[in-house]
C-alpha positions in Angstrom: -41.8 -53.2 34.0 -40.9 -50.3 31.9 -37.6 -49.6 30.2 -35.8 -46.4 30.6 -34.6 -45.0 27.3 -31.4 -43.2 27.7 -30.4 -40.3 25.4 -27.4 -41.4 23.3 -24.2 -39.6 24.2 -23.5 -36.4 22.2 -20.8 -37.0 19.6 -18.4 -34.2 19.6 -17.0 -33.1 16.3 -13.2 -33.3 16.2 -11.5 -30.0 16.3 -10.0 -30.6 12.8 -13.5 -30.7 11.3 -14.0 -27.0 12.1 -10.8 -26.3 10.3 -11.8 -28.3 7.3 -15.2 -26.6 7.2 -13.5 -23.2 7.3 -11.1 -24.3 4.6 -14.0 -25.5 2.4 -15.8 -22.1 2.9 -12.7 -20.0 2.0 -12.0 -22.2 -1.0 -15.3 -21.1 -2.5 -15.7 -17.7 -0.9 -12.6 -16.2 -2.6 -13.5 -17.3 -6.2 -17.1 -16.1 -5.7 -15.8 -12.7 -4.5 -13.6 -12.4 -7.6 -16.5 -13.4 -9.8 -18.7 -10.7 -8.3 -16.1 -8.0 -8.8 -15.6 -9.2 -12.3 -19.3 -8.9 -13.2 -19.2 -5.3 -11.9 -15.9 -4.7 -13.7 -17.3 -5.8 -17.0 -19.9 -3.1 -16.6 -17.5 -0.4 -15.2 -14.8 -0.9 -17.8 -17.4 -1.4 -20.5 -15.9 -4.6 -21.8 -17.4 -5.2 -25.2 -16.3 -7.9 -27.6 -17.5 -5.9 -30.6 -15.2 -3.0 -29.6 -12.2 -5.4 -29.5 -13.2 -7.0 -32.8 -13.5 -3.6 -34.5 -10.0 -2.7 -33.2 -8.3 -5.7 -34.7 -7.7 -3.9 -38.0 -5.9 -1.0 -36.2 -3.9 -3.5 -34.1 -2.9 -5.4 -37.3 -1.8 -2.2 -39.0 0.2 -1.1 -36.0 2.0 -4.5 -35.9 2.7 -4.3 -39.6 4.5 -1.0 -39.0 6.8 -2.9 -36.5 8.0 -5.4 -39.2 10.7 -6.2 -40.1 12.3 -5.6 -36.7 15.5 -3.6 -36.6 18.3 -3.7 -34.0 20.2 -0.6 -35.0 23.7 -0.5 -33.5 24.3 -4.1 -32.3 27.2 -3.3 -29.9 25.2 -0.5 -28.3 22.1 -2.6 -27.9 24.1 -5.5 -26.4 25.7 -3.1 -24.0 22.3 -1.9 -22.9 21.1 -5.5 -22.6 24.0 -6.4 -20.4 23.4 -3.3 -18.2 19.8 -4.5 -17.8 21.0 -7.9 -16.8 23.4 -6.6 -14.2 20.8 -4.2 -12.8 18.3 -7.1 -12.5 20.9 -9.6 -11.0 22.2 -7.0 -8.5 18.8 -5.8 -7.4 17.4 -9.4 -7.1 20.4 -10.6 -5.2 20.3 -7.8 -2.7 16.5 -8.2 -2.2 17.0 -12.0 -1.7 19.5 -11.6 1.1 17.3 -9.0 2.8 14.2 -11.0 2.3 15.5 -14.1 4.1 15.7 -12.2 7.4 12.4 -10.3 6.8 10.5 -13.4 5.8 11.7 -15.4 8.8 10.5 -12.6 11.1 7.2 -12.0 9.2 6.1 -15.6 9.0 3.5 -17.0 11.5 6.1 -19.5 12.7 8.3 -16.7 14.1 8.5 -17.0 17.9 10.4 -13.8 18.7 9.0 -10.4 19.8 5.8 -9.3 18.1 7.2 -5.9 17.4 9.8 -7.4 15.2 7.2 -9.4 13.3 5.0 -6.4 12.8 7.9 -4.3 11.6 9.0 -7.0 9.1 5.4 -7.3 7.8 5.2 -3.5 7.4 8.4 -3.3 5.4 7.2 -6.1 3.1 3.9 -4.5 2.5 5.3 -1.0 2.0 7.9 -2.1 -0.5 5.4 -4.2 -2.4 2.7 -1.5 -2.6 4.9 1.2 -4.1 5.5 0.6 -7.9 9.1 0.2 -9.0 8.8 3.2 -11.2 8.2 5.4 -8.2 11.2 4.0 -6.4 13.2 4.6 -9.5 12.1 8.3 -9.5 13.1 8.6 -5.9 16.5 7.1 -6.3 17.2 9.1 -9.5 16.5 12.2 -7.6 18.8 11.1 -4.8 21.7 9.5 -6.6 21.3 10.8 -10.1 20.4 8.9 -13.3 22.1 5.7 -14.2 22.1 2.0 -13.3 22.7 2.6 -9.6 19.2 4.1 -9.2 17.7 1.3 -11.3 19.4 -1.4 -9.2 18.3 0.2 -5.9 14.7 0.5 -7.2 14.7 -3.1 -8.3 16.1 -4.2 -4.9 13.7 -2.3 -2.7 10.7 -3.2 -4.7 11.6 -6.9 -5.0 11.8 -7.2 -1.2 8.1 -6.9 -1.1 7.4 -9.9 -3.4 10.3 -12.1 -2.4 9.8 -11.5 1.3 6.0 -12.2 1.1 6.4 -15.4 -1.0 9.3 -16.6 1.1 7.3 -16.1 4.3 4.4 -18.1 2.7 6.8 -20.9 1.9 8.0 -21.0 5.5 4.4 -21.1 6.8 3.4 -23.9 4.5 6.0 -26.4 5.9 5.1 -29.3 8.2 6.0 -28.1 11.7 7.0 -31.6 12.9 10.7 -31.4 12.0 10.9 -27.9 13.5 9.3 -29.0 16.7 11.6 -32.1 16.9 14.8 -30.1 16.5 13.6 -27.6 19.1 12.8 -30.4 21.5 16.5 -31.5 21.5 17.6 -28.0 22.6 18.6 -26.4 19.2 18.7 -22.6 19.2 16.3 -20.5 17.1 18.8 -19.8 14.3 20.0 -23.4 14.2 16.5 -24.6 14.0 15.6 -22.2 11.2 18.7 -23.1 9.1 18.4 -26.9 9.7 14.7 -27.3 9.1 12.9 -24.3 7.6 15.4 -22.7 5.3 16.9 -26.0 4.0 13.5 -27.4 3.1 12.5 -24.1 1.4 15.5 -23.9 -0.9 13.8 -25.4 -4.0 10.8 -23.0 -3.7 13.1 -20.1 -2.9 15.2 -20.9 -6.0 12.2 -20.9 -8.2 10.9 -17.7 -6.6 14.2 -15.8 -7.1 14.5 -16.9 -10.7 11.0 -15.8 -11.4 11.6 -12.4 -9.7 14.7 -12.0 -11.9 12.5 -12.6 -14.9 10.2 -9.8 -13.7 13.1 -7.5 -13.0 14.5 -7.8 -16.5 11.1 -6.8 -18.0 10.8 -4.0 -15.4 13.8 -2.2 -17.1 11.5 -1.2 -19.9 9.6 1.0 -17.4 12.5 2.2 -15.4 14.2 3.5 -18.5 11.5 6.2 -18.7 13.0 8.1 -15.7 16.6 7.5 -16.6 17.3 4.5 -14.3 19.5 2.7 -16.9 19.1 -0.5 -18.9 17.7 -1.4 -22.2 14.4 0.4 -21.3 16.1 3.7 -22.2 16.5 2.6 -25.8 13.0 1.1 -26.0 11.4 4.3 -24.7 13.4 6.4 -27.2 12.3 4.1 -30.1 8.7 4.3 -29.1 8.8 8.1 -28.5 10.3 8.7 -31.9 7.7 6.3 -33.5 10.5 4.0 -34.7 8.4 0.9 -34.3 10.8 -1.5 -36.2 13.5 -0.5 -33.8 11.1 -1.0 -30.8 10.2 -4.5 -32.2 13.9 -5.4 -32.4 14.5 -4.3 -28.8 11.5 -6.3 -27.6 12.9 -9.4 -29.4 16.2 -8.9 -27.5 14.3 -8.8 -24.2 12.3 -11.9 -25.2 15.6 -13.6 -26.1 17.0 -12.8 -22.6 13.9 -14.1 -20.9 14.0 -17.3 -23.0 17.5 -18.0 -22.0 16.6 -17.3 -18.4 13.6 -19.7 -18.7 15.9 -22.5 -19.8 18.3 -21.8 -17.0 15.4 -21.6 -14.5 13.9 -25.0 -15.7 17.3 -26.7 -15.4 18.0 -25.3 -12.0 14.6 -26.2 -10.6 14.9 -29.7 -11.8 18.3 -29.9 -10.1 17.0 -28.8 -6.7 13.5 -30.1 -6.8 12.7 -32.7 -4.3 10.6 -34.9 -6.6 12.4 -34.3 -9.9 12.7 -37.3 -12.2 10.6 -39.6 -10.1 8.9 -42.4 -11.9 7.2 -45.3 -10.2 6.7 -45.5 -6.4 9.5 -48.1 -6.3 11.8 -45.6 -8.0 10.6 -42.8 -5.7 11.5 -44.6 -2.5 14.3 -46.7 -3.9 16.5 -43.7 -4.4 16.4 -42.4 -0.9 19.6 -44.2 0.0 21.6 -42.4 -2.7 20.1 -39.1 -1.7 21.1 -39.5 1.9 24.5 -41.0 1.2 27.5 -39.2 2.5 29.8 -37.7 -0.1 29.7 -35.6 -3.3 27.4 -37.3 -5.7 26.5 -35.8 -9.1 23.5 -33.8 -7.8 25.3 -32.2 -4.9 28.2 -31.3 -7.1 26.0 -29.6 -9.7 24.1 -27.7 -7.0 27.3 -26.5 -5.4 28.8 -25.3 -8.8 25.5 -23.5 -9.6 25.5 -21.8 -6.2 29.1 -20.6 -6.8 28.3 -19.3 -10.2 25.3 -17.4 -8.8 27.3 -15.8 -6.1 30.1 -14.7 -8.5 27.5 -13.2 -10.9 25.9 -11.4 -8.1 29.2 -9.9 -6.8 30.2 -8.9 -10.3 26.9 -7.3 -11.0 27.3 -5.0 -8.0 30.5 -3.7 -9.5 28.6 -2.7 -12.7 26.1 -0.3 -11.1 28.6 2.6 -11.2 28.6 3.3 -7.5 30.4 6.4 -6.7 31.2 7.3 -3.1 31.1 11.0 -4.0 27.3 10.6 -4.6 26.8 9.9 -0.9 27.7 13.4 0.0 24.7 14.7 -1.9 22.4 11.8 -1.2 21.6 12.8 2.4 20.5 16.3 1.5 18.6 15.1 -1.6 16.7 12.5 0.5 15.6 15.0 3.1 14.5 17.5 0.5 12.6 14.9 -1.4 10.8 13.2 1.5 9.8 16.5 3.1 7.8 17.3 0.0 5.6 14.2 0.7 4.1 15.7 3.9 1.2 16.1 4.3 -0.3 13.7 1.8 -3.3 15.0 -0.2 -6.1 12.7 -1.1 -8.7 14.1 -3.5 -11.8 12.5 -5.0 -10.0 12.2 -8.3 -7.3 10.2 -6.5 -9.9 7.9 -4.9 -11.7 7.4 -8.2 -8.4 6.6 -10.0 -7.4 4.1 -7.3 -10.8 2.4 -7.4 -10.6 2.1 -11.2 -7.1 0.5 -10.9 -8.4 -2.0 -8.4 -11.4 -2.9 -10.6 -9.1 -3.3 -13.6 -6.6 -5.5 -11.7 -9.2 -7.8 -10.1 -11.2 -8.2 -13.3 -8.1 -9.0 -15.3 -7.0 -11.4 -12.6 -10.2 -13.5 -13.0 -9.8 -13.8 -16.7 -6.0 -14.5 -16.3 -6.5 -17.2 -13.7 -9.1 -19.0 -15.8 -6.9 -19.0 -19.0 -3.7 -19.5 -17.0 -5.1 -22.6 -15.3 -6.1 -24.1 -18.6 -2.6 -23.4 -20.0 -0.9 -24.8 -16.9 -2.9 -28.1 -17.1 -2.0 -28.5 -20.7 1.6 -27.6 -20.1 2.2 -30.4 -17.6 2.0 -34.2 -18.0 -0.4 -34.7 -15.1 -3.5 -34.8 -17.3 -2.7 -34.3 -20.9 0.5 -36.1 -21.8 1.4 -34.5 -25.2 4.9 -33.1 -25.1 4.8 -31.0 -28.3 1.7 -29.2 -27.0 3.5 -28.6 -23.6 6.6 -27.1 -25.3 4.5 -25.0 -27.6 2.4 -23.5 -24.8 5.5 -22.8 -22.7 7.2 -21.1 -25.6 4.1 -18.9 -26.2 4.0 -17.9 -22.5 7.7 -16.9 -22.5 7.0 -14.8 -25.6 4.0 -13.2 -24.1 5.7 -12.5 -20.8 8.7 -11.0 -22.7 6.7 -8.0 -23.8 6.3 -5.4 -21.0 2.7 -4.6 -20.0 3.1 -1.0 -20.9 3.8 -2.0 -24.5 0.6 -4.0 -24.7 -1.2 -0.9 -23.2 0.4 1.3 -25.9 -0.8 -1.0 -28.7 -4.4 -1.2 -27.3 -4.6 2.5 -26.7 -3.5 3.2 -30.2 -6.1 0.7 -31.6 -9.0 1.2 -29.2 -8.5 4.6 -27.7 -7.9 5.9 -24.2 -9.5 4.4 -21.2 -9.6 1.4 -18.9 -10.6 -1.0 -21.6 -7.1 -0.9 -23.1 -5.6 -1.2 -19.7 -7.8 -4.2 -18.9 -6.7 -6.0 -22.0 -3.0 -5.4 -21.3 -3.5 -6.6 -17.7 -5.5 -9.7 -18.8 -2.7 -10.8 -21.1 -0.1 -10.2 -18.3 -2.2 -12.0 -15.7 -2.7 -15.0 -18.0 1.0 -15.3 -18.5 1.7 -14.8 -14.7 -0.9 -17.3 -13.6 0.2 -19.9 -16.2 3.8 -19.6 -15.0 2.8 -19.8 -11.3 0.4 -22.7 -11.8 2.8 -24.7 -14.0 5.5 -24.5 -11.4 3.1 -25.5 -8.6 1.8 -28.5 -10.5 5.3 -29.7 -11.2 6.0 -29.8 -7.5 3.1 -31.9 -6.3 4.2 -35.0 -4.4 4.1 -38.0 -6.9 3.6 -40.7 -4.2 -0.2 -40.3 -3.9 -0.4 -40.2 -7.7 1.5 -43.4 -8.1 -0.7 -45.0 -5.4 -3.9 -44.0 -7.2 -2.5 -45.3 -10.5 -1.7 -48.6 -8.9 -5.4 -49.0 -8.0 -6.3 -48.6 -11.7 -7.5 -45.0 -11.6 -7.5 -43.1 -14.9 -5.7 -39.8 -15.5 -8.7 -37.7 -14.7 -9.4 -39.5 -11.4 -5.7 -39.2 -10.4 -5.8 -35.5 -11.2 -9.0 -34.8 -9.3 -8.1 -37.0 -6.2 -4.4 -36.8 -6.1 -3.2 -33.5 -7.8 -6.0 -31.0 -7.1 -6.1 -31.3 -3.3 -2.4 -30.6 -3.2 -2.7 -27.8 -5.7 -5.6 -25.8 -4.1 -3.4 -23.9 -1.6 -1.0 -22.8 -4.3 -3.9 -22.0 -6.6 -5.5 -19.6 -4.2 -2.3 -18.1 -2.9 -0.9 -17.5 -6.4 -4.2 -16.1 -7.6 -4.2 -13.6 -4.9 -0.6 -12.8 -5.6 -1.4 -12.3 -9.3 -3.9 -9.7 -8.2 -1.2 -8.1 -6.1 1.1 -7.8 -9.2 -1.8 -6.7 -11.4 -2.7 -3.9 -9.0 0.8 -2.4 -9.2 0.9 -2.7 -12.9 -2.5 -1.0 -13.3 -1.1 1.9 -11.3 1.5 2.5 -14.0 -0.5 1.8 -17.2 -2.3 5.1 -16.9 0.9 6.9 -17.9 0.1 5.9 -21.5 -3.7 6.6 -21.1 -4.8 3.1 -20.3 -7.0 4.0 -17.3 -6.5 3.8 -13.5 -4.4 6.0 -11.2 -1.3 6.0 -13.4 -2.1 9.3 -15.2 -2.5 11.2 -11.9 0.6 9.5 -10.5 2.7 10.5 -13.5 1.2 14.0 -13.6 1.9 14.6 -9.9 5.5 13.5 -10.2 6.2 15.5 -13.4 4.8 18.7 -11.8 6.6 18.0 -8.5 3.3 17.8 -6.7 4.7 15.2 -4.2 1.9 15.7 -1.7 -0.6 14.3 -4.3 2.0 11.6 -5.1 2.1 10.7 -1.4 -1.7 10.6 -1.2 -1.8 8.1 -4.1 0.9 6.0 -2.4 -1.1 6.0 0.8 -4.2 4.7 -1.0 -2.2 2.0 -2.8 -0.6 0.8 0.4 -4.1 0.7 2.0 -5.4 -1.5 -0.8 -2.4 -3.8 -0.7 -2.8 -4.2 3.1 -6.4 -5.1 2.6 -5.5 -7.6 -0.1 -2.7 -9.0 2.1 -5.2 -9.5 5.0 -7.5 -11.5 2.7 -4.5 -13.5 1.5 -3.4 -14.3 5.1 -6.9 -15.3 6.1 -7.2 -17.6 3.1 -3.8 -19.2 3.9 -4.9 -19.9 7.5 -8.1 -21.5 6.3 -6.8 -23.5 3.3 -3.2 -24.5 4.4 
């Protein structure tokens, strides 16, 4: 009697395995793509350590000419600093209000009409692709020079960043609470406010404060075209070769950013979900106090902070010098200006300049992400628990971020000569500071419960970091790296104004000569590049998150 051997049943792989496989592939594909571009960029930009080493002497001599710093007229400088602060607060506040609606519509979780979603995404991409300097030029032409043009430029340009990052925060959330609220019959707006927006507040607060940081530094560029702020004084000092005066103004900007960093850190700890959590027992033992009805200390401080923020925002709007009489000329100026953009002209020089800007940005991003990750790990207590080192690194990052990119570019151009090498170095410093800031904030927001559980089993710090911190950090690492590229691309489009390579030279030349058709062609190319980068980012987020 023979036995019949049956074929074992085919084991089907769970649907989630395919998602994990795609996530694993994208986790490696994006860094490898950046590495490949960086290898090409090193050749294209002609990055040579010996060239940098030989230029150290010139850089040192230039820095010596900036010492000791001089402030000049203190009342005038303080007035310009306050004007910069009001421009940044007003622009950031307006952009935040607009971005809430745009981000809600642009997120993948939006259940309304597709046309609305596509329109919101288009607005976010367009406002993010165009450099703030170009927006400032447009609004100066429409409304005239002054803080109003600067505030509007900051607001419109900030919508791109805040709207994109806010939409990413909405998409990252666990859909279970949203589905549960929808199941009991809540409306779309009720569901959004009760689940999505309320849970996103800590991340939104951090994002808005960081954007305010960027907008304060942006005044150093906007002042070139008369859009108000301390940037006017900075550009005047540099143009007249008054380097001590320029150094004094830079120190004032750094001081403003340092104060903002302290405020940002305090606010984030006040609203963070996992702030001041110690052991697992402490983490879960405090839930009763958090959910208790009434005004506890945390709620009171958050309410007072929100009131102060609203008051500052309203007051800043009154400081922009809005004049209703300007509206009578704004319509005519807008039509005359925009009509000059048609049809866009795209030449081979434009394509080459945009290509060089992209290579500079992506290569600088790779270097910045590597060094930024190292600084972020050393700045938190997740792996290396040495508070003096953490405070030192955070202070250095604040100082580095306090200097506008265009100033770094000026220094490197003066020391190393014209070309993309100087622009790359300026962008690499900027990307390192940006990445370190982003990564540090992300590492501070990891859920401590898995870490405490691993520690309870006897795992050491490295094991806890690899098994508990890193898996939570990967989505933020990839998303923030791509966003750093986004910011670097726009900066590279401006650095050419001072001869640091990229499309900036042609952009500045076309605006100065009123050749708006070429300007439009450059903007079309920049938008196309940002859309491509946005598509990659959205694909990565679908795979990783």
